[in-house]
N, C-alpha and C positions, 0 to 999 in steps of 0.2 A: 476574434473572440479574445484571445490573449497571445502574448508574444513571449519568446524565451528571455529570460532574465528578470522578469517581473513576478513570476510564480515559481515557488520552489517545490511545490507538491500539490497534487490534485487528489480530492476525495470525491468519487462519483460512484454511487451505488445504483447499478441498473435495476429498473423496476418493469421494464417492458422488453427486455432482451435486447438483441442486436438489430433493432429496426434502424436501417441506415439513415433515414431522414429525421431521427429524433434528436433532440438537443444533446442528450446525455451521450448518445453514441459519437456525436461530432466532437464533443468535449474529450471523450476517452481517446478517440482517434488522433486529435490534435496534440494531446499530452504525450501520446506515444511517439509521434512523429518528431516532436521537439525534445525527446528523451527526458521528459519531466516525470519524476517518480509518480505513479498512479495507484491508488488503492481503490478497489472495487468492493472490498469486503470490510466491515467494521471490525471483525474479529482479527483480521491481519493488521489493520491499523493500530488496534490496541497493543498487539505484540511489539510492532515497531516502535510505538511511543514508549513502551517499557524498556526496550533495548536502548533508545536514546537516553532515557533516564538513567539507566545503569552506566552507560558510557560517560555522560556529563557529570555525574555525581560520584564516579569511581567506586560504584557499589560491587560487592562481590557478586559473582554469577554462579548460580547453582544450576546443575544439570544432571540428568541421568543418561546412561548409555543407551543406545538404541535397543540393546537386548532386554532392558527393563520394560519397554513398551511392547516388545514382540514375544516375550516369554521364551527367549532362546536359552 
């Protein structure tokens, strides 16, 4: 299907769950075996791409402490 060194990242959003004979399951399994970064959720991919943009363009990083979200 693919070999290590030719693919840097895999985006595969499951729509049928973990059915072992599905093409998507096989892709996710192979990416994991080859230690290729795998995204199965578009929201997580968006955050990753934002982080790459911040790093590449040396943009300021804004964040809140965890207590901000937990009302501690």
